N, C-alpha and C positions, 0 to 999 in steps of 0.2 A: 606666882613667884616664880619657878621654873619657866616659863614662858617668856619670861625678861632676860633670863639669863642664858636661854637659848637662841634668844634674839642679840644680846648680847656679844658671846661667841662669834656669831653666827658673823654678825660686822666688822669683826676684828678679825673675818679669816681673810680679806685679799691685802692688810697691812702685813701680818702674818708672812704671804705668802710672796708679797713681793720683798721682805726682807731675807726670809731662809732660799728662796729660787730655788726649788725641790722639784723634780720631774716624777712621779710614777711611772713605769713602765713596767712590760713583760711581755710574754708568752705564753698560751694555753695548747697545747696540743698533747694528743693521743690517738691511735689507731688499733686496729683490731688485724691481728697476724694470725696465718696459719702457717707452720713449719717446722723444716726437717732439720737443725741444727747442731750443734757441739753446745751452744753456746745456748739453747734455751734448753738442752736434754742436760741439763747440769749436772744428773745421775751418772750418766754414760761415759765410757771410754772411748777415749779415740776410733779404737776397733771395737765400737759397741755399734748392733745394729740400730741405728734412729729410727723415732718413732715420731708420727705426726704429731704436733699439739698448737693449740690453740689460744691465743693471750688476746688482754685488752691490754696495751700498755702504753705510759706518758713516754712519750719520744723524746721528749726535752723541753720540757715549761719552766718559765722562770719567772721569776719576779726580782726587778730592782727598785734602786732610789737612788737620784742620781743630782749634781747641784753644781751652780759657782759661784763667788763673789768676785765682782769688778774693784781691785785695787788699785788701779787707777796708772798711768801710763801705758798702757799696752798689758798691763800684769792680772793675771789671775788665781784666784784659790780657787783648785777644782777637786770634786771627791765622788766618790759614787760604793752602794751599797750594793750586794749582790747574789743569791740564792739559785737554786734547782727547785723544785715543785716535784711533788708526786701526784698528779691527782687519782691514780687509779688506786691509792693507797695502799703504797708501797714502798717500802722504800730499799738505800742499798742494794745488793745486787739481786737482790729478786726483784729489783724494779728496772722496765725499760730503759727511765732516765738513767741510773745507775746514781742517783742522789741521795742523799740522804736527811734531808730537810734540815739540815745544818745551818745556821744566821751567817751570811758570808761566804758561800761555800763555791762563789762563782768571781768572778774579777771586784773586787774590791777597792778599795785605794783612797790616798788625801795627795794632791800634788799643786806644783806650778805651773801654769802655759802662761805662752807671751812668743816673742819674736825671736826667742831663742830657740823655741819649742817645745817640750811639752817632761816633765822630770814629777815620774809616780813612784809613790812608796805602797808595798802592802802586796797584795796573792794579786799576780796578774799575767796574765796569758803571753806564753810565746808569738813571737812575729807570724810565727808561721801559722800559730793558732788562734791572731785575730785577724790578719791582714792577707793573708794566704787561703788556700784551699777553694778558689774557682772549679776544680774538677769533679767535687764531693759535694754534688749536686742535689743530692736527696735529705728527706725528712723521713726520720728512723730512730728505732731505740739500739740498746746495746746489743739486741738478745738475736737478731735478723742477721740476713747479710743483704738489706735494700741500699745499703750505701760499701764503701769499702772497707767492711768488718773484717780480711786478713791482710791487712796496707797500713801501712804505716804513716799515710796521707791522715789518719784522726786519731791513732792510739799514741802515737807519739806528740800530735801537736797537745801541749798540754798548759799547765797556771802552775807556775811556780810560788810556795811562800814564800813570806822574807825576802822580796825583792825588790830590788829598784830599776826602774825602765824609762831611758832617757829614747822620746822620737825627733829626730831629726827633724827641723823643719824642712819645707821644698824651697834649695838653693838651686836647683834646676827646673824648671816646669814639668809635672809629670811624674819625677823623681821623688820617694819617701823613703825610710828606712829606720831602726831602732836596733840600738842595746838594751840587752838588759842582766841584770846579775843578778841570781836568789841563792842566799846564804844556807845551807846545810847547821841549825840549830839544836840537831838530834844528839850528833855521833863527834865524840873528843877526839876521838885519833884519827878517822877515816873519812873525814867531814867530805861528804857528798854535795859542793856547790856544785851553782850552774851556769852555764853561760850561753844567751843565746843573743845572735844577730840573722839581720833579713833587711831587705831593699827593694821594694820593685819600683816598676816605671809601665806607666799607660801613656797611651796617644794615639786619639784619634781611634777610642774601642780594644787598640793593641795592647796586650800585656806582658810585661815579663815580671818575675817574683823569684827571688834567691833569701833561703831561709838555709840557718846555718843552729846547732845549738848540740852544748856537750856536756856532761857529767863527770865532777872527779872522783874516781876510787867507786865505780860502777861496776867494774869488773872483776871480780877476786879480790874485791876491795884495795886494791892498788894500781889499778888501772884506768883510763876513760872512758865511757863510751861517747859516742857520736852518732850524728843523725845529721844527713843536710836533703833538701828537695829542691827541684827546679822545676817552676811551672810557666806556660807561657803561652798566649791564645787571643781571640778576640770576642769581647762580653761586648757588644751593641746593635741597636737594630732588629733588635727581638731574636738576634742571633749568638746563640753559646755553643766556641768551640776553643775546649780547654784540654790540655794534653800536661804532663805530667812523671817526671823521673825521680827516686829519693833512692839514697842508699847511706845503709847504717852499720853502725856496727855496735853490739850490742852484748850486754850478760843474757848468759843462757834464759834464764826465767822472764827478762824483756822484750826478746827477739821473738816475734808472732810462729818464726817458722821452726825454730826451736823449743818451743814450750806447747807447740799445737800436734807436731808432728815430724821430730828425730827419728822415731823406731827405733831400730837396734842401734842408731849412733848414740855412745856416751858422752855428753858435752861438758857436764860436769859445772865449775864455774869460768870456764873458757870463754873465751872473745869468739862472737859469731857473727861473720858479716852477711848480709841477705842486700838485692837490687828488686827495685818494683818500677814502673810504669805502667800510665793508664790513659785515656782518652773520653772524654764526655761531651755528646753533640746535645745540642735541644736549639728547640725554635719557638717564640710565638705568634701565637695566631690568635688575635680575641681573647678572650679568656682562656685559652688552652695552652699549654705548654708542654709536648709531648719532648723526652727526654730519653737519652742511651748512653749508657757507660760498658765499659769495658778495662779492667785490670788484670795486670798479671804480676804477680811474683813467682821470683826462681828459687830456687836449692839453694843452700846456706853452705857457707864455708866456713867450719869451725878448728878454730885455734888450735895445731899439734893434736888434732881429732882429724877421724874422716867424714870428708863433704857429708851434709843431707840434700841427698839427691830427688829432683820431683819439681813440680810447680805447682801453683792455681792457674786457674783463667774463673775471671769475676766477668757477667754479665750481668748488667740491671736494665730492665726497661721499662718504660712509666709515664705517667702523666701528672702535672698539675693543673686544676681546673682554677683560678681566679673568681669565689664570690662574691668577695667586696676589695678593696684595694688592703685589709688587713685581714681577710678571712679566707682561706687556702684549701679545698678538698685535694688528694692526694690519691693515687691507686699504683703501685708497684710490684714485679717481680724481679726478685732477684736470684740466682742460678751460679753455686760453686762446682767449679769439677777440678777436681783433685787425684794428680800422680802419685803426691806421698805414698809411700808402702809404710808396713808395721812392722814388728818383727818378725813375725810369721810370711815376710813377704805379698801379705795381703795391701790390695789398694784400699787405703784412709777412702769411707762415702761422701759420695757428693755431698753439697746443703743445696735447697733451696727456701725461699723465705716469699709469702705473698700476703698484702700490705695494703689495707684500704684508711685513710684517715682523716682527719680536720685541724689545719692548725688558726691560732685567732691571736690576733696581736693588738696591743694597746698600750 
């Protein structure tokens, strides 16, 4: 009896697949890290002496389900549900992935796609998160300095809950863009609604990308924060050369400089402005892709207060080795040179991380 039921279920699978058109996809990745960083030393203050810590971290595993339905006349219904995984057995802030194992924690939406472009409703990435980031070419978690950990290039590239996003069709070959609006449903009087816009142009391997995000009532409950970034470079013929420049005006708790290296400067709820820039170079020969990145974060200007003086220089060197089309082994070394100073005029500690890991996509 059971064998007949199993046979019947198996026979129905192709029909169910044709009706549902569901694709299962994901990434499983982890690394071993040895680091001296403030993120890894969670109990250390920024003026404390850093200790060397060894970690086994999930650096960004995820699983997703997506599909579409042809509605006729070039129109399709589209949907996706995607969530973070933590294969190292930890979650939240203690995980290198930073995820909470909650369903639909990443881009999850339902929408329509046609000649007019694409409209989606749900939890959606900003344009900078989904369509930019070429200079950030590294695999890393949130505890080390193997990527741009002190740069807004990943810290402000985020997803907005309760949002609607419209992706514009290519009305000019190589040119694409998007407009997004996120509704804050938790604050009654001071809603922190969010705007995101962006555009990118590619031609023969050369590219230029611009993105801008704005959050209402994010500074002192009545002023808007904003961040924009410009990227450009070349990514073709086994060559990656990508540079960026970013500028942010944020509240103190969100600004990476004020939040980590304010020192004797009292920031409070004032607006904090800082700028940053970086460059990544890489070349693929055979299965190996050696890469190098340099990033610089300058000091910050505090509205109505003293500036935060100093800067960060960040260097990352490493290589990816393609074991197959879907499996990559990698190694990297990241170093942050810090010139900010604490309340006693002592320089904050430098940081470094060595990591070796594996990533598999399915």
